[in-house]
C-alpha positions in Angstrom: 57.8 177.2 131.3 59.3 179.4 128.5 62.3 180.2 130.7 63.0 176.5 131.3 63.0 175.8 127.5 65.3 178.6 126.7 67.9 177.6 129.4 67.8 174.1 128.2 68.4 175.1 124.6 71.4 177.4 125.4 73.5 174.7 127.0 72.5 171.9 124.6 75.3 170.5 122.5 74.9 170.6 118.7 74.2 167.1 117.4 76.5 165.6 114.9 74.4 164.3 112.0 77.2 162.6 110.2 78.2 160.3 112.9 81.7 161.7 113.6 83.5 165.0 113.3 86.5 163.4 111.4 84.5 162.8 108.2 83.2 166.4 108.3 86.7 167.8 108.8 88.0 165.6 105.9 85.3 166.8 103.6 86.1 170.4 104.5 89.8 169.9 103.9 89.1 168.3 100.5 86.8 171.2 99.6 89.4 173.9 100.6 92.2 172.1 98.8 90.3 172.0 95.5 89.1 175.6 96.0 92.7 176.6 96.3 93.6 174.6 93.2 90.7 176.0 91.3 91.9 179.6 92.0 95.7 179.3 91.7 96.3 176.6 89.0 94.4 178.1 86.0 95.7 181.6 86.8 99.3 180.4 87.2 99.2 178.3 84.1 97.7 181.1 82.1 100.4 183.6 82.9 103.2 181.0 82.9 102.4 179.4 79.6 101.7 182.8 78.0 105.0 184.3 79.0 107.4 181.4 79.0 105.9 178.8 76.6 104.0 180.6 73.9 105.9 183.9 73.7 109.3 182.7 74.9 109.7 179.2 73.5 107.4 179.3 70.5 107.8 183.0 69.7 104.1 183.6 69.1 102.6 187.1 69.0 100.7 188.7 71.9 97.2 187.8 70.5 98.1 184.2 69.7 99.7 183.7 73.1 96.6 185.1 74.9 94.4 182.6 72.9 96.5 179.5 73.6 97.1 180.4 77.2 93.4 180.8 77.8 92.9 177.3 76.3 95.4 175.9 78.7 93.7 177.6 81.7 90.3 176.3 80.6 91.7 172.7 80.3 93.2 173.1 83.8 89.8 174.1 85.2 88.2 171.1 83.7 90.9 168.8 85.1 90.6 170.2 88.6 86.8 169.8 88.4 87.1 166.2 87.2 89.6 165.4 90.0 87.2 167.0 92.6 84.3 164.9 91.4 86.4 161.8 91.4 87.7 162.4 94.9 84.3 163.4 96.2 82.7 160.3 94.7 85.2 157.9 96.2 85.1 159.6 99.6 81.3 159.4 99.6 81.3 155.7 98.6 84.0 155.0 101.2 81.9 156.6 104.0 78.8 154.7 102.7 80.7 151.4 102.8 82.0 152.1 106.3 78.6 153.1 107.6 76.9 150.0 106.1 77.4 147.1 108.5 75.7 143.9 107.4 
């Protein structure tokens, strides 16, 4: 009896709990996109604004440019987080509306 149960479990397909694989793939793409943005955007803005904007254009000292560039990077993190929450909220409500059939 044990052997029958094990063989049935090995070949059994994994059930899709969300209804379709397209929505799961869409969620994964969204998550990876915002993860990429969260890593690259603040770091790029930090070094870019420090070198070119605050030291180059405004002529600020090293200490001041570090401070202001850090503020720009923190604001960028908050903007990316807010965009992620907005996109995730709309994507979830869209899936809920499509799943609800009155």
